C-alpha positions as CSV (number, residue, x, y, z in Angstrom):
1,M,17.4,-7.3,-22.9
2,N,19.1,-9.6,-20.1
3,R,17.5,-12.8,-18.5
4,Q,16.0,-11.4,-15.5
5,N,14.4,-8.6,-17.8
6,K,12.9,-11.4,-20.0
7,D,11.7,-13.8,-16.5
8,F,9.4,-10.7,-15.2
9,L,8.0,-10.3,-19.0
10,Y,7.3,-13.9,-18.7
11,L,5.3,-13.7,-15.6
12,F,2.9,-11.1,-17.1
13,Q,2.1,-12.9,-19.5
14,N,1.4,-15.9,-17.8
15,L,-1.5,-14.6,-14.9
16,S,-4.1,-16.3,-16.7
17,H,-6.8,-18.5,-14.7
18,D,-10.6,-19.9,-15.3
19,H,-11.8,-16.5,-14.0
20,F,-9.6,-14.0,-15.7
21,D,-10.9,-11.9,-18.4
22,L,-8.1,-10.2,-20.0
23,K,-9.9,-8.0,-22.1
24,I,-11.8,-6.5,-18.7
25,F,-8.4,-6.3,-17.2
26,R,-6.8,-4.6,-20.1
27,I,-9.5,-1.8,-19.8
28,T,-9.2,-1.5,-15.9
29,F,-5.3,-1.2,-16.5
30,I,-5.8,1.8,-19.6
31,K,-8.6,3.5,-17.0
32,G,-6.4,3.5,-14.2
33,A,-3.4,4.4,-15.5
34,W,-5.2,7.5,-17.3
35,K,-6.6,8.4,-13.8
36,V,-3.4,7.9,-12.0
37,Y,-1.4,10.3,-15.0
38,N,-3.8,12.6,-14.7
39,E,-3.4,13.0,-10.8
40,I,0.6,13.1,-11.6
41,E,1.4,15.3,-14.5
42,D,0.1,19.3,-14.7
43,S,1.1,19.0,-18.6
44,P,-0.8,15.9,-19.9
45,V,-0.8,14.5,-23.5
46,S,-4.1,14.3,-24.9
47,Q,-5.8,11.7,-24.3
48,T,-5.5,9.7,-27.7
49,Q,-1.8,10.3,-27.5
50,F,-1.7,8.9,-23.5
51,Q,-4.0,6.2,-24.8
52,N,-2.3,4.8,-27.6
53,T,1.1,4.8,-25.7
54,I,-0.3,3.1,-22.9
55,T,-2.3,0.3,-24.7
56,S,1.2,-0.5,-26.8
57,F,2.8,-1.0,-23.6
58,F,0.2,-3.0,-21.8
59,D,0.5,-5.5,-25.2
60,T,4.2,-5.8,-24.4
61,L,3.4,-7.0,-21.0
62,F,0.6,-9.0,-21.1
63,S,0.1,-10.5,-24.6
64,N,2.2,-11.8,-26.9
65,K,2.7,-9.4,-29.8
66,K,5.9,-8.5,-30.7
67,N,6.4,-4.9,-29.2
68,N,9.6,-3.6,-28.4
69,F,10.0,-2.7,-24.9
70,E,12.7,-0.7,-25.0
71,K,10.7,1.4,-27.3
72,N,7.6,1.2,-25.0
73,V,9.4,2.3,-21.6
74,E,10.8,5.4,-24.3
75,N,7.4,6.5,-24.8
76,I,6.0,6.0,-21.8
77,H,9.1,8.7,-20.0
78,S,8.3,10.6,-22.8
79,L,4.6,11.7,-21.2
80,F,6.1,13.1,-18.0
81,S,7.6,16.7,-18.2
82,N,9.6,15.3,-14.8
83,Q,11.3,12.3,-14.9
84,D,10.4,11.9,-11.3
85,K,7.2,11.2,-11.7
86,V,7.5,8.0,-13.4
87,E,7.9,5.4,-10.9
88,Q,5.0,7.4,-8.8
89,F,3.0,6.6,-12.3
90,L,4.0,3.1,-12.7
91,S,3.5,2.2,-8.7
92,D,0.2,3.6,-8.4
93,T,-0.9,2.3,-11.8
94,F,0.2,-1.2,-10.7
95,C,-1.5,-0.9,-7.3
96,I,-5.1,-0.5,-9.2
97,V,-3.8,-3.4,-11.7
98,L,-3.3,-6.0,-8.8
99,H,-6.0,-5.4,-6.7
100,H,-8.2,-6.0,-9.9
101,Y,-6.2,-9.4,-10.4
102,I,-6.7,-9.9,-6.6
103,K,-9.9,-9.6,-6.8
104,S,-10.2,-11.9,-10.1
105,F,-9.4,-14.9,-7.8
106,Y,-12.6,-14.4,-5.4
107,G,-14.3,-17.9,-5.5
108,V,-11.2,-19.7,-7.3
109,A,-10.3,-23.1,-5.4
110,N,-6.9,-22.2,-6.7
111,G,-4.0,-20.2,-8.3
112,W,-3.7,-18.2,-5.6
113,E,0.1,-19.0,-5.7
114,K,0.3,-16.6,-8.7
115,I,0.5,-13.4,-6.6
116,V,3.6,-13.3,-5.3
117,P,5.1,-13.8,-8.5
118,F,3.2,-11.3,-10.3
119,T,4.1,-8.9,-7.3
120,Q,7.8,-9.4,-7.9
121,A,7.5,-8.8,-11.6
122,I,6.3,-5.5,-10.9
123,K,8.7,-4.9,-8.8
124,N,11.2,-5.5,-11.4
125,L,9.3,-3.6,-14.0
126,I,9.9,-0.8,-11.9
127,A,13.2,-1.1,-10.7
128,N,13.9,-1.4,-14.7
129,M,12.2,1.4,-16.3
130,T,13.0,3.8,-13.7
131,D,16.8,3.1,-14.2
132,H,17.6,1.2,-10.6
133,L,18.2,-1.5,-12.3
134,N,22.0,-1.1,-12.2
135,D,21.8,0.1,-8.5
136,E,23.3,-2.9,-6.6
137,S,22.0,-1.7,-3.6
138,L,18.3,-2.9,-4.6
139,F,19.3,-6.2,-5.1
140,L,22.0,-6.3,-2.1
141,F,19.3,-4.9,0.5
142,E,17.6,-8.1,1.4
143,D,21.0,-9.8,1.8
144,S,22.5,-7.1,3.9
145,L,19.7,-7.5,5.6
146,I,19.0,-11.0,6.5
147,D,23.1,-10.9,7.3
148,V,22.4,-8.3,9.8
149,L,19.6,-10.3,11.8
150,E,21.8,-13.3,11.6
151,I,24.2,-11.4,13.6
152,L,21.2,-10.3,16.3
153,R,20.3,-13.9,15.7
154,Q,23.5,-14.8,16.9
155,R,23.8,-12.3,20.2
156,S,20.0,-14.0,21.4
157,G,18.5,-10.3,20.3
158,T,15.0,-9.5,19.6
159,I,14.0,-7.0,16.8
160,I,10.7,-4.6,17.1
161,V,8.2,-5.1,15.0
162,L,4.4,-3.4,14.4
163,N,1.4,-3.8,12.2
164,T,-1.2,-1.4,11.8
165,Y,-4.4,-3.4,12.7
166,Y,-7.4,-1.5,11.5
167,G,-4.8,1.9,12.1
168,V,-3.8,0.7,15.9
169,P,-0.3,0.1,15.9
170,I,0.2,-3.2,17.5
171,Q,4.2,-3.3,18.2
172,N,6.1,-5.4,20.6
173,S,9.7,-7.7,20.6
174,A,10.1,-10.5,18.5
175,K,12.7,-13.0,18.7
176,I,15.0,-14.5,15.6
177,I,14.8,-18.0,15.5
178,H,16.1,-18.4,12.7
179,T,17.7,-17.2,9.1
180,D,18.8,-18.1,5.2
181,A,19.7,-16.9,2.0
182,N,16.1,-16.1,1.5
183,S,13.7,-15.7,4.5
184,V,13.7,-15.2,8.7
185,I,12.1,-16.6,11.1
186,L,10.5,-14.7,14.2
187,K,9.1,-16.0,17.3
188,A,6.2,-13.2,18.0
189,H,3.8,-12.1,20.7
190,P,0.6,-14.0,19.8
191,L,-1.1,-10.7,19.0
192,Q,1.3,-9.4,16.8
193,E,1.0,-13.2,15.3
194,T,-2.5,-12.5,14.4
195,A,-2.2,-9.1,13.3
196,A,0.7,-10.1,11.0
197,I,-1.2,-13.3,9.8
198,K,-4.2,-11.3,8.7
199,Q,-2.6,-8.6,6.8
200,N,0.0,-10.5,5.3
201,G,3.5,-8.5,6.5
202,L,4.6,-6.5,9.4
203,Y,6.9,-3.7,9.5
204,L,10.6,-4.3,11.6
205,L,11.4,-0.9,13.2
206,K,15.3,0.5,12.8
207,N,17.4,0.7,15.1
208,D,21.1,0.6,15.2
209,E,21.9,-2.1,13.1
210,F,19.6,-1.0,9.9
211,K,18.6,2.6,10.1
212,N,15.0,2.2,7.9
213,D,12.1,0.9,8.7
214,V,11.6,-2.4,6.9
215,Y,8.4,-3.9,5.2
216,A,8.7,-7.6,5.0
217,S,6.2,-10.2,3.7
218,V,5.0,-12.7,6.0
219,T,3.7,-16.5,6.0
220,P,2.7,-18.9,9.5
221,I,4.7,-21.9,9.4
222,N,4.5,-25.1,12.0
223,I,8.1,-26.4,13.6
224,N,7.0,-29.3,16.1
225,G,3.9,-28.2,16.4
226,E,5.0,-24.9,17.2
227,R,3.3,-21.4,15.0
228,F,6.4,-19.0,14.0
229,L,6.2,-16.3,11.2
230,E,8.3,-17.0,7.9
231,L,9.3,-13.4,6.3
232,N,11.0,-12.5,3.4
233,R,10.8,-10.1,0.3
234,F,12.0,-6.9,2.2
235,D,11.6,-3.8,1.5
236,Q,13.2,-0.6,3.2
237,L,10.8,2.4,3.6
238,E,12.1,5.5,2.7
239,T,10.3,7.5,5.4
240,S,9.9,6.7,9.1
241,L,6.6,5.3,10.4
242,F,6.4,7.4,12.7
243,H,5.8,10.6,11.2
244,R,2.2,10.6,13.1
245,Q,1.9,11.9,15.9
246,S,-1.3,10.3,17.0
247,I,-3.8,7.1,17.0
248,R,-5.8,6.6,13.9
249,V,-8.0,4.1,13.8
250,Q,-10.7,2.7,11.1
251,P,-14.4,2.5,11.9
252,A,-16.1,-0.5,12.1
253,E,-18.4,0.1,9.5
254,P,-18.9,2.7,6.6
255,M,-19.0,6.2,7.5
256,L,-19.5,8.7,5.7
257,F,-18.1,12.7,5.8
258,G,-19.3,15.4,4.1
259,I,-16.7,17.8,3.0
260,K,-17.5,21.8,2.4
261,H,-15.2,24.0,-0.3
262,S,-16.5,27.2,-1.9
263,L,-19.3,25.5,-4.5
264,L,-18.1,21.9,-4.0
265,N,-20.1,19.9,-1.9
266,F,-19.4,15.9,-1.8
267,R,-20.1,13.0,0.5
268,S,-17.2,10.5,1.1
269,H,-16.6,7.2,3.7
270,L,-14.1,7.4,6.5
271,Y,-11.0,5.6,5.8
272,D,-9.4,6.3,8.6
273,L,-9.1,9.6,11.7
274,S,-7.2,10.9,14.5
275,I,-7.8,13.6,16.7
276,D,-5.7,16.2,14.1
277,G,-6.4,14.8,10.9
278,V,-8.9,12.7,8.8
279,A,-8.6,10.8,5.6
280,V,-11.8,9.9,3.3
281,I,-12.2,7.9,-0.5
282,T,-14.0,8.8,-3.0
283,K,-14.8,7.1,-5.9
284,H,-14.4,10.4,-7.6
285,S,-12.0,13.3,-7.9
286,Y,-12.4,16.2,-6.8
287,P,-10.5,19.9,-7.5
288,L,-9.4,20.2,-4.4
289,S,-5.7,21.6,-3.9
290,I,-3.3,21.0,-1.1
291,S,-3.9,23.3,1.2
292,S,-7.4,24.4,0.7
293,E,-9.7,25.0,3.6
294,V,-12.9,22.8,4.0
295,V,-15.6,21.9,6.3
296,I,-15.6,18.4,7.1
297,T,-19.0,17.2,8.4
298,F,-19.0,14.4,10.8
299,P,-21.5,12.1,11.3
300,A,-23.7,11.0,14.3
301,E,-21.9,7.8,15.0
302,I,-18.9,9.7,16.7
303,F,-20.8,12.3,18.1
304,G,-24.3,11.9,18.4
305,S,-25.4,14.4,15.9
306,L,-23.6,15.9,13.0
307,I,-20.6,18.3,13.7
308,D,-18.9,20.7,11.6
309,I,-15.5,20.5,11.5
310,M,-12.6,23.1,10.3
311,G,-10.3,21.1,8.0
312,E,-7.2,21.8,5.7
313,M,-6.9,19.5,2.6
314,V,-2.7,18.1,3.2
315,Y,-2.3,15.3,0.7
316,K,-4.2,13.5,-2.0
317,S,-3.4,9.9,-3.3
318,S,-5.1,7.1,-5.5
319,Y,-6.8,4.2,-3.6
320,E,-7.9,1.2,-5.2
321,G,-9.6,2.6,-8.6
322,G,-10.9,5.8,-6.8
323,F,-9.3,8.7,-4.7
324,K,-8.3,8.9,-0.8
325,Y,-8.3,12.8,0.5
326,H,-6.0,13.5,3.9
327,F,-7.3,16.3,5.7
328,K,-5.5,18.4,8.9
329,T,-8.7,18.9,11.1
330,R,-8.9,21.5,14.4
331,P,-11.7,20.5,16.3
332,T,-12.4,22.9,19.3
333,V,-11.7,21.5,23.1
334,Q,-15.1,19.8,23.3
335,Q,-14.7,18.3,19.9
336,E,-11.7,16.9,21.1
337,S,-12.5,15.7,23.8
338,E,-15.5,13.4,22.4
339,L,-12.8,12.5,19.4
340,S,-10.3,10.9,22.2
341,K,-13.7,9.1,23.4
342,Y,-14.4,7.7,20.6
343,I,-11.0,7.1,19.5
344,K,-10.2,5.1,23.0
345,R,-13.3,3.1,22.3
346,R,-12.4,2.2,18.6
347,E,-8.7,1.5,19.5
348,Q,-10.3,-0.9,22.9
349,E,-12.7,-2.9,20.4
350,I,-9.9,-3.3,17.6
351,I,-7.8,-5.1,20.1
352,K,-10.4,-7.2,21.5
353,K,-11.6,-8.0,17.9
354,L,-7.8,-9.2,17.2
355,R,-7.7,-10.8,20.4
356,D,-10.5,-12.5,19.9
357,E,-8.9,-13.6,16.6
358,I,-5.8,-15.2,18.4
359,V,-5.6,-19.5,17.3
């Protein structure tokens, strides 16, 4: 194993703080991995075989047990009938794990500086395990992007940046102030700046100079009494941010939606909605396949009374230890009119809330 690999393994083994319980963390990791695995793999191995494999993998990463890293990587790959699924499995599993780790800092005065190195270690691990380590584009991307942004800065150019605050797109131009080897400093619109700080990141939209949308982590900084955004840890997006044709908004308070399909009937919390789609989240997995026809019961908070709208499931994903179901909906003309009113009203509430929080 080369030095870079040893570095990221060292970071996995140094996550401890006063409120961190490795035993609970281990259970969360194994259970989360098993849930993700069953979502992804059509022909799963037995639970016993999976648990033995993933437990050894966990111990290699998070403890000082002298297990063979390369052998554990081989064993993880052997769990899948299609090796393209390995990266999705690792990404979804570590999304759950990272969320659990961040929660362990609630109420802790210090130690938050461990989160960014842990996130980078996860990125390096996934790159290692999916054979991207020898792909120069993975490691040269940030350098080349900063070079492009420096050229734009010299031309006194601006870039278009985007946040989706509670689902509402906040999009403005931003001026590039400075670049160095690892970061970029932007001057953004106050609304954009506030959204980016609250979300710890923003998107750089593709242009003639770079061909994909890019996500960047954000840190507010002060220079001579003026606030700017420092961008680093750039990630290239494989799909465009504008695949959605309509605005989606998230609710101000939890909303319960009903989902009916044949003999299946369950309640779920709204994640976001638009004129032609809705996403809901649940703690449990339900046997719904892609293109399943469902009846979605919208709560009174939207229409004034319970309303059923026909829908079709288009996607299912893991979400914070549970599941997210995405449905395409087919409202009537009258229902669409009422939905438009709710979405417009909620969009205005979200923008007002963001304006009120501008420092």
